[in-house]
PDB file of the backbone (N, CA, C, O) and the ligand in Angstrom, with CONECT records:
HET     ZN  A 101       1
ATOM      1  N   MET A   1     -15.067  43.749 -41.512  1.00  0.00           N
ATOM      2  CA  MET A   1     -15.100  42.700 -40.494  1.00  0.00           C
ATOM      3  C   MET A   1     -15.333  41.348 -41.155  1.00  0.00           C
ATOM      4  O   MET A   1     -16.010  41.240 -42.177  1.00  0.00           O
ATOM      5  N   ALA A   2     -14.756  40.329 -40.544  1.00  0.00           N
ATOM      6  CA  ALA A   2     -14.995  38.960 -40.995  1.00  0.00           C
ATOM      7  C   ALA A   2     -15.645  38.209 -39.836  1.00  0.00           C
ATOM      8  O   ALA A   2     -15.664  38.688 -38.702  1.00  0.00           O
ATOM      9  N   ARG A   3     -16.170  37.042 -40.136  1.00  0.00           N
ATOM     10  CA  ARG A   3     -16.799  36.286 -39.065  1.00  0.00           C
ATOM     11  C   ARG A   3     -16.019  34.999 -38.817  1.00  0.00           C
ATOM     12  O   ARG A   3     -15.692  34.250 -39.738  1.00  0.00           O
ATOM     13  N   ASP A   4     -15.741  34.779 -37.566  1.00  0.00           N
ATOM     14  CA  ASP A   4     -15.088  33.548 -37.139  1.00  0.00           C
ATOM     15  C   ASP A   4     -16.080  32.400 -37.328  1.00  0.00           C
ATOM     16  O   ASP A   4     -17.109  32.363 -36.654  1.00  0.00           O
ATOM     17  N   PRO A   5     -15.785  31.458 -38.242  1.00  0.00           N
ATOM     18  CA  PRO A   5     -16.770  30.412 -38.528  1.00  0.00           C
ATOM     19  C   PRO A   5     -16.926  29.392 -37.402  1.00  0.00           C
ATOM     20  O   PRO A   5     -17.889  28.626 -37.379  1.00  0.00           O
ATOM     21  N   VAL A   6     -15.988  29.387 -36.485  1.00  0.00           N
ATOM     22  CA  VAL A   6     -16.047  28.401 -35.404  1.00  0.00           C
ATOM     23  C   VAL A   6     -16.978  28.861 -34.293  1.00  0.00           C
ATOM     24  O   VAL A   6     -17.871  28.117 -33.886  1.00  0.00           O
ATOM     25  N   CYS A   7     -16.781  30.074 -33.801  1.00  0.00           N
ATOM     26  CA  CYS A   7     -17.584  30.540 -32.673  1.00  0.00           C
ATOM     27  C   CYS A   7     -18.610  31.596 -33.076  1.00  0.00           C
ATOM     28  O   CYS A   7     -19.495  31.929 -32.286  1.00  0.00           O
ATOM     29  N   GLY A   8     -18.502  32.132 -34.307  1.00  0.00           N
ATOM     30  CA  GLY A   8     -19.488  33.089 -34.776  1.00  0.00           C
ATOM     31  C   GLY A   8     -19.201  34.538 -34.430  1.00  0.00           C
ATOM     32  O   GLY A   8     -19.966  35.426 -34.804  1.00  0.00           O
ATOM     33  N   MET A   9     -18.116  34.789 -33.724  1.00  0.00           N
ATOM     34  CA  MET A   9     -17.762  36.162 -33.369  1.00  0.00           C
ATOM     35  C   MET A   9     -17.311  36.943 -34.599  1.00  0.00           C
ATOM     36  O   MET A   9     -16.781  36.370 -35.550  1.00  0.00           O
ATOM     37  N   GLU A  10     -17.525  38.249 -34.570  1.00  0.00           N
ATOM     38  CA  GLU A  10     -16.957  39.083 -35.620  1.00  0.00           C
ATOM     39  C   GLU A  10     -15.523  39.407 -35.242  1.00  0.00           C
ATOM     40  O   GLU A  10     -15.222  39.748 -34.098  1.00  0.00           O
ATOM     41  N   VAL A  11     -14.644  39.292 -36.235  1.00  0.00           N
ATOM     42  CA  VAL A  11     -13.228  39.544 -35.977  1.00  0.00           C
ATOM     43  C   VAL A  11     -12.671  40.483 -37.038  1.00  0.00           C
ATOM     44  O   VAL A  11     -13.152  40.520 -38.171  1.00  0.00           O
ATOM     45  N   ARG A  12     -11.653  41.236 -36.654  1.00  0.00           N
ATOM     46  CA  ARG A  12     -11.001  42.130 -37.603  1.00  0.00           C
ATOM     47  C   ARG A  12     -10.179  41.302 -38.589  1.00  0.00           C
ATOM     48  O   ARG A  12      -9.677  40.229 -38.254  1.00  0.00           O
ATOM     49  N   GLU A  13     -10.051  41.823 -39.812  1.00  0.00           N
ATOM     50  CA  GLU A  13      -9.331  41.055 -40.829  1.00  0.00           C
ATOM     51  C   GLU A  13      -7.818  41.186 -40.693  1.00  0.00           C
ATOM     52  O   GLU A  13      -7.073  40.636 -41.504  1.00  0.00           O
ATOM     53  N   ASP A  14      -7.366  41.902 -39.686  1.00  0.00           N
ATOM     54  CA  ASP A  14      -5.911  41.973 -39.491  1.00  0.00           C
ATOM     55  C   ASP A  14      -5.451  41.093 -38.330  1.00  0.00           C
ATOM     56  O   ASP A  14      -4.315  41.201 -37.868  1.00  0.00           O
ATOM     57  N   VAL A  15      -6.339  40.228 -37.870  1.00  0.00           N
ATOM     58  CA  VAL A  15      -5.924  39.315 -36.815  1.00  0.00           C
ATOM     59  C   VAL A  15      -4.892  38.323 -37.368  1.00  0.00           C
ATOM     60  O   VAL A  15      -4.924  37.981 -38.550  1.00  0.00           O
ATOM     61  N   PRO A  16      -3.984  37.868 -36.509  1.00  0.00           N
ATOM     62  CA  PRO A  16      -2.962  36.910 -36.977  1.00  0.00           C
ATOM     63  C   PRO A  16      -3.487  35.492 -37.140  1.00  0.00           C
ATOM     64  O   PRO A  16      -2.812  34.631 -37.704  1.00  0.00           O
ATOM     65  N   HIS A  17      -4.685  35.258 -36.649  1.00  0.00           N
ATOM     66  CA  HIS A  17      -5.220  33.899 -36.693  1.00  0.00           C
ATOM     67  C   HIS A  17      -6.084  33.737 -37.943  1.00  0.00           C
ATOM     68  O   HIS A  17      -7.204  34.245 -38.003  1.00  0.00           O
ATOM     69  N   ARG A  18      -5.567  33.045 -38.913  1.00  0.00           N
ATOM     70  CA  ARG A  18      -6.316  32.872 -40.159  1.00  0.00           C
ATOM     71  C   ARG A  18      -5.911  31.583 -40.842  1.00  0.00           C
ATOM     72  O   ARG A  18      -4.815  31.066 -40.623  1.00  0.00           O
ATOM     73  N   SER A  19      -6.808  31.070 -41.674  1.00  0.00           N
ATOM     74  CA  SER A  19      -6.534  29.863 -42.444  1.00  0.00           C
ATOM     75  C   SER A  19      -7.126  30.032 -43.828  1.00  0.00           C
ATOM     76  O   SER A  19      -8.131  30.720 -44.010  1.00  0.00           O
ATOM     77  N   GLU A  20      -6.494  29.399 -44.797  1.00  0.00           N
ATOM     78  CA  GLU A  20      -7.071  29.373 -46.130  1.00  0.00           C
ATOM     79  C   GLU A  20      -7.627  27.991 -46.397  1.00  0.00           C
ATOM     80  O   GLU A  20      -7.000  26.979 -46.083  1.00  0.00           O
ATOM     81  N   TYR A  21      -8.804  27.962 -46.976  1.00  0.00           N
ATOM     82  CA  TYR A  21      -9.435  26.692 -47.306  1.00  0.00           C
ATOM     83  C   TYR A  21     -10.231  26.867 -48.577  1.00  0.00           C
ATOM     84  O   TYR A  21     -11.102  27.734 -48.653  1.00  0.00           O
ATOM     85  N   GLU A  22      -9.942  26.048 -49.582  1.00  0.00           N
ATOM     86  CA  GLU A  22     -10.617  26.110 -50.875  1.00  0.00           C
ATOM     87  C   GLU A  22     -10.628  27.528 -51.447  1.00  0.00           C
ATOM     88  O   GLU A  22     -11.640  27.989 -51.976  1.00  0.00           O
ATOM     89  N   GLY A  23      -9.500  28.204 -51.335  1.00  0.00           N
ATOM     90  CA  GLY A  23      -9.366  29.514 -51.952  1.00  0.00           C
ATOM     91  C   GLY A  23      -9.948  30.666 -51.163  1.00  0.00           C
ATOM     92  O   GLY A  23      -9.876  31.815 -51.600  1.00  0.00           O
ATOM     93  N   ARG A  24     -10.523  30.378 -50.009  1.00  0.00           N
ATOM     94  CA  ARG A  24     -11.066  31.445 -49.170  1.00  0.00           C
ATOM     95  C   ARG A  24     -10.217  31.581 -47.922  1.00  0.00           C
ATOM     96  O   ARG A  24      -9.606  30.621 -47.452  1.00  0.00           O
ATOM     97  N   THR A  25     -10.193  32.800 -47.394  1.00  0.00           N
ATOM     98  CA  THR A  25      -9.476  33.027 -46.155  1.00  0.00           C
ATOM     99  C   THR A  25     -10.481  33.156 -45.015  1.00  0.00           C
ATOM    100  O   THR A  25     -11.465  33.889 -45.118  1.00  0.00           O
ATOM    101  N   TYR A  26     -10.222  32.444 -43.942  1.00  0.00           N
ATOM    102  CA  TYR A  26     -11.086  32.489 -42.766  1.00  0.00           C
ATOM    103  C   TYR A  26     -10.305  33.106 -41.618  1.00  0.00           C
ATOM    104  O   TYR A  26      -9.109  32.860 -41.463  1.00  0.00           O
ATOM    105  N   TYR A  27     -10.985  33.903 -40.823  1.00  0.00           N
ATOM    106  CA  TYR A  27     -10.347  34.619 -39.718  1.00  0.00           C
ATOM    107  C   TYR A  27     -10.911  34.125 -38.397  1.00  0.00           C
ATOM    108  O   TYR A  27     -12.082  33.759 -38.295  1.00  0.00           O
ATOM    109  N   PHE A  28     -10.043  34.125 -37.382  1.00  0.00           N
ATOM    110  CA  PHE A  28     -10.440  33.569 -36.087  1.00  0.00           C
ATOM    111  C   PHE A  28     -10.103  34.521 -34.953  1.00  0.00           C
ATOM    112  O   PHE A  28      -9.141  35.287 -35.018  1.00  0.00           O
ATOM    113  N   CYS A  29     -10.920  34.452 -33.914  1.00  0.00           N
ATOM    114  CA  CYS A  29     -10.740  35.352 -32.784  1.00  0.00           C
ATOM    115  C   CYS A  29      -9.517  34.966 -31.955  1.00  0.00           C
ATOM    116  O   CYS A  29      -8.928  35.804 -31.273  1.00  0.00           O
ATOM    117  N   CYS A  30      -9.149  33.706 -32.019  1.00  0.00           N
ATOM    118  CA  CYS A  30      -8.043  33.238 -31.201  1.00  0.00           C
ATOM    119  C   CYS A  30      -7.437  31.989 -31.843  1.00  0.00           C
ATOM    120  O   CYS A  30      -7.991  31.414 -32.779  1.00  0.00           O
ATOM    121  N   ARG A  31      -6.303  31.599 -31.317  1.00  0.00           N
ATOM    122  CA  ARG A  31      -5.621  30.447 -31.891  1.00  0.00           C
ATOM    123  C   ARG A  31      -6.450  29.177 -31.727  1.00  0.00           C
ATOM    124  O   ARG A  31      -6.427  28.302 -32.592  1.00  0.00           O
ATOM    125  N   GLY A  32      -7.174  29.076 -30.632  1.00  0.00           N
ATOM    126  CA  GLY A  32      -7.976  27.887 -30.392  1.00  0.00           C
ATOM    127  C   GLY A  32      -9.005  27.654 -31.489  1.00  0.00           C
ATOM    128  O   GLY A  32      -9.229  26.517 -31.902  1.00  0.00           O
ATOM    129  N   CYS A  33      -9.634  28.736 -31.966  1.00  0.00           N
ATOM    130  CA  CYS A  33     -10.628  28.586 -33.022  1.00  0.00           C
ATOM    131  C   CYS A  33      -9.964  28.172 -34.334  1.00  0.00           C
ATOM    132  O   CYS A  33     -10.525  27.384 -35.095  1.00  0.00           O
ATOM    133  N   LYS A  34      -8.788  28.696 -34.592  1.00  0.00           N
ATOM    134  CA  LYS A  34      -8.078  28.299 -35.810  1.00  0.00           C
ATOM    135  C   LYS A  34      -7.725  26.817 -35.760  1.00  0.00           C
ATOM    136  O   LYS A  34      -7.904  26.102 -36.746  1.00  0.00           O
ATOM    137  N   VAL A  35      -7.232  26.360 -34.632  1.00  0.00           N
ATOM    138  CA  VAL A  35      -6.881  24.947 -34.480  1.00  0.00           C
ATOM    139  C   VAL A  35      -8.115  24.078 -34.696  1.00  0.00           C
ATOM    140  O   VAL A  35      -8.054  23.037 -35.351  1.00  0.00           O
ATOM    141  N   GLU A  36      -9.227  24.521 -34.137  1.00  0.00           N
ATOM    142  CA  GLU A  36     -10.468  23.764 -34.289  1.00  0.00           C
ATOM    143  C   GLU A  36     -10.889  23.713 -35.766  1.00  0.00           C
ATOM    144  O   GLU A  36     -11.299  22.665 -36.267  1.00  0.00           O
ATOM    145  N   PHE A  37     -10.784  24.833 -36.439  1.00  0.00           N
ATOM    146  CA  PHE A  37     -11.118  24.883 -37.865  1.00  0.00           C
ATOM    147  C   PHE A  37     -10.207  23.968 -38.673  1.00  0.00           C
ATOM    148  O   PHE A  37     -10.670  23.229 -39.541  1.00  0.00           O
ATOM    149  N   ASP A  38      -8.919  24.021 -38.387  1.00  0.00           N
ATOM    150  CA  ASP A  38      -7.950  23.224 -39.141  1.00  0.00           C
ATOM    151  C   ASP A  38      -8.161  21.721 -38.944  1.00  0.00           C
ATOM    152  O   ASP A  38      -7.778  20.922 -39.799  1.00  0.00           O
ATOM    153  N   ARG A  39      -8.750  21.349 -37.852  1.00  0.00           N
ATOM    154  CA  ARG A  39      -9.015  19.927 -37.613  1.00  0.00           C
ATOM    155  C   ARG A  39     -10.089  19.392 -38.551  1.00  0.00           C
ATOM    156  O   ARG A  39     -10.053  18.228 -38.950  1.00  0.00           O
ATOM    157  N   ASP A  40     -11.046  20.252 -38.900  1.00  0.00           N
ATOM    158  CA  ASP A  40     -12.156  19.810 -39.742  1.00  0.00           C
ATOM    159  C   ASP A  40     -12.730  21.006 -40.499  1.00  0.00           C
ATOM    160  O   ASP A  40     -13.864  21.414 -40.250  1.00  0.00           O
ATOM    161  N   PRO A  41     -11.951  21.565 -41.420  1.00  0.00           N
ATOM    162  CA  PRO A  41     -12.355  22.822 -42.080  1.00  0.00           C
ATOM    163  C   PRO A  41     -13.658  22.715 -42.868  1.00  0.00           C
ATOM    164  O   PRO A  41     -14.408  23.687 -42.956  1.00  0.00           O
ATOM    165  N   ARG A  42     -13.931  21.556 -43.435  1.00  0.00           N
ATOM    166  CA  ARG A  42     -15.134  21.429 -44.260  1.00  0.00           C
ATOM    167  C   ARG A  42     -16.407  21.636 -43.433  1.00  0.00           C
ATOM    168  O   ARG A  42     -17.385  22.219 -43.902  1.00  0.00           O
ATOM    169  N   ARG A  43     -16.368  21.159 -42.234  1.00  0.00           N
ATOM    170  CA  ARG A  43     -17.533  21.301 -41.350  1.00  0.00           C
ATOM    171  C   ARG A  43     -17.894  22.769 -41.127  1.00  0.00           C
ATOM    172  O   ARG A  43     -19.061  23.157 -41.190  1.00  0.00           O
ATOM    173  N   TYR A  44     -16.862  23.574 -40.866  1.00  0.00           N
ATOM    174  CA  TYR A  44     -17.123  24.983 -40.578  1.00  0.00           C
ATOM    175  C   TYR A  44     -17.310  25.805 -41.841  1.00  0.00           C
ATOM    176  O   TYR A  44     -18.140  26.713 -41.879  1.00  0.00           O
ATOM    177  N   ALA A  45     -16.544  25.491 -42.871  1.00  0.00           N
ATOM    178  CA  ALA A  45     -16.644  26.258 -44.105  1.00  0.00           C
ATOM    179  C   ALA A  45     -18.030  26.106 -44.720  1.00  0.00           C
ATOM    180  O   ALA A  45     -18.595  27.086 -45.205  1.00  0.00           O
ATOM    181  N   GLU A  46     -18.581  24.918 -44.710  1.00  0.00           N
ATOM    182  CA  GLU A  46     -19.887  24.699 -45.317  1.00  0.00           C
ATOM    183  C   GLU A  46     -20.992  25.376 -44.522  1.00  0.00           C
ATOM    184  O   GLU A  46     -21.893  25.983 -45.101  1.00  0.00           O
ATOM    185  N   SER A  47     -20.928  25.276 -43.215  1.00  0.00           N
ATOM    186  CA  SER A  47     -21.999  25.827 -42.403  1.00  0.00           C
ATOM    187  C   SER A  47     -22.036  27.348 -42.490  1.00  0.00           C
ATOM    188  O   SER A  47     -23.091  27.964 -42.334  1.00  0.00           O
ATOM    189  N   GLY A  48     -20.865  27.950 -42.742  1.00  0.00           N
ATOM    190  CA  GLY A  48     -20.813  29.406 -42.772  1.00  0.00           C
ATOM    191  C   GLY A  48     -21.062  29.985 -44.152  1.00  0.00           C
ATOM    192  O   GLY A  48     -21.205  31.199 -44.295  1.00  0.00           O
ATOM    193  N   ASP A  49     -21.117  29.129 -45.180  1.00  0.00           N
ATOM    194  CA  ASP A  49     -21.249  29.637 -46.535  1.00  0.00           C
ATOM    195  C   ASP A  49     -22.100  28.695 -47.389  1.00  0.00           C
ATOM    196  O   ASP A  49     -21.559  27.859 -48.113  1.00  0.00           O
ATOM    197  N   PRO A  50     -23.395  28.822 -47.311  1.00  0.00           N
ATOM    198  CA  PRO A  50     -24.288  27.904 -48.043  1.00  0.00           C
ATOM    199  C   PRO A  50     -24.216  28.066 -49.551  1.00  0.00           C
ATOM    200  O   PRO A  50     -24.710  27.206 -50.281  1.00  0.00           O
ATOM    201  N   ASP A  51     -23.613  29.147 -50.040  1.00  0.00           N
ATOM    202  CA  ASP A  51     -23.520  29.373 -51.478  1.00  0.00           C
ATOM    203  C   ASP A  51     -22.151  29.017 -52.034  1.00  0.00           C
ATOM    204  O   ASP A  51     -21.719  29.589 -53.035  1.00  0.00           O
ATOM    205  N   ALA A  52     -21.474  28.092 -51.401  1.00  0.00           N
ATOM    206  CA  ALA A  52     -20.129  27.729 -51.830  1.00  0.00           C
ATOM    207  C   ALA A  52     -20.126  27.013 -53.172  1.00  0.00           C
ATOM    208  O   ALA A  52     -19.076  26.904 -53.805  1.00  0.00           O
ATOM    209  N   GLY A  53     -21.262  26.531 -53.612  1.00  0.00           N
ATOM    210  CA  GLY A  53     -21.343  25.919 -54.911  1.00  0.00           C
ATOM    211  C   GLY A  53     -21.250  24.413 -54.901  1.00  0.00           C
ATOM    212  O   GLY A  53     -21.357  23.779 -55.951  1.00  0.00           O
ATOM    213  N   GLU A  54     -21.053  23.830 -53.739  1.00  0.00           N
ATOM    214  CA  GLU A  54     -21.002  22.381 -53.653  1.00  0.00           C
ATOM    215  C   GLU A  54     -22.377  21.833 -53.291  1.00  0.00           C
ATOM    216  O   GLU A  54     -23.166  22.502 -52.624  1.00  0.00           O
ATOM    217  N   SER A  55     -22.652  20.633 -53.729  1.00  0.00           N
ATOM    218  CA  SER A  55     -23.915  20.017 -53.351  1.00  0.00           C
ATOM    219  C   SER A  55     -23.916  19.749 -51.849  1.00  0.00           C
ATOM    220  O   SER A  55     -22.872  19.478 -51.256  1.00  0.00           O
ATOM    221  N   ARG A  56     -25.078  19.827 -51.253  1.00  0.00           N
ATOM    222  CA  ARG A  56     -25.119  19.707 -49.792  1.00  0.00           C
ATOM    223  C   ARG A  56     -24.939  18.268 -49.339  1.00  0.00           C
ATOM    224  O   ARG A  56     -24.289  18.015 -48.325  1.00  0.00           O
ATOM    225  N   HIS A  57     -25.508  17.319 -50.080  1.00  0.00           N
ATOM    226  CA  HIS A  57     -25.307  15.914 -49.695  1.00  0.00           C
ATOM    227  C   HIS A  57     -25.520  15.023 -50.893  1.00  0.00           C
ATOM    228  O   HIS A  57     -25.398  13.803 -50.784  1.00  0.00           O
TER     229      HIS A  57
HETATM  230 ZN    ZN A 101     -13.564  32.221 -32.173  1.00  0.00          ZN2+
END
């Protein structure tokens, strides 16, 4: 299972709604969450993965 970084739901990794950002693949429960992620991927990617290796601020 993967976690939808936008709404926090657990989603199957075979869902058609997915995006790649900085070499990682993110999965979404629906198209709306993917669109939201694509609008501002850094916001969601950082909040869902504190060990991404980038400085926080
Ligand atoms: Zn969602």
